[in-house]
N, C-alpha and C positions, 0 to 999 in steps of 0.2 A: 222677135229679133230678126233682122234681115240676115241674109247669107253673108253680106259684107262685114257686118258686126261680128257674127260668129267666126268668120275666117280670121279677123284681126285678133280676137281673143285667143283663138287656137294658135295662131302664129306667135303671138307674144309668149304664151305659156311654153311652147316647144322651144323657142329661141332662148328663153331663160334656162330651161333644162339643159340645153346644149352648152350655153356659156358657163353654167355652174358645174357641168359634168355630173349632174344630179342622178342618183340611182332612183329609178321609178318602177312601179308595178303597172303593167299594161293588161287590161282585160279586153279580150276580143269579143265581138258580137256573138260568137258561138259559145261563150262562157269560158274559154280557155284563159288561164292566168299565166302571164309571162312575168316572172319576178327577176329582180336584180338586173334590170335593163339600163343601159346608158344610150340615150339618143345621140346619134352622130351628127356631124355637120351636114351630111347629105339628107336634105329634107325639102320636099317641094309640095305642090298642091295635091298630089295624088299619092305619093309614097313617102315613107320614112325608113331609114336604115338604122338599126340599133345593134349594140353588142350585148351579149348576155353573159353574166358571171365573170369569172376570172379567165375563162378559156379564150376570150377575145373573139369568139365566133360571131360573124355578122349575120343578121337576119333582116330581110326586106319585108315590110308590112305595108299593105295597102291601107291608107287612112280610112277608107269606107268600112273596113273590118274592125276598127278600133272603137270600143265602147267607152272605155274610161282609162285615163292616165292619172296616176296618183303618186305622190312621193312615197318612197319605201320607208316604213317606220322601223 
């Protein structure tokens, strides 16, 4: 796959999560699991900002450190 195709799939997935206010689990490249995350409107080609849990605390994540984003079951 080309970078352009990868980018458009990634963008579509994140936009859907934002629009649906979906709760997701994010795994970072170093193995850390971030659960109960909501991806916010602030998302660009390098960064994404998310909230975690009921506290509403925001966390900035560099996309290069994200390994996997999955719906929380």
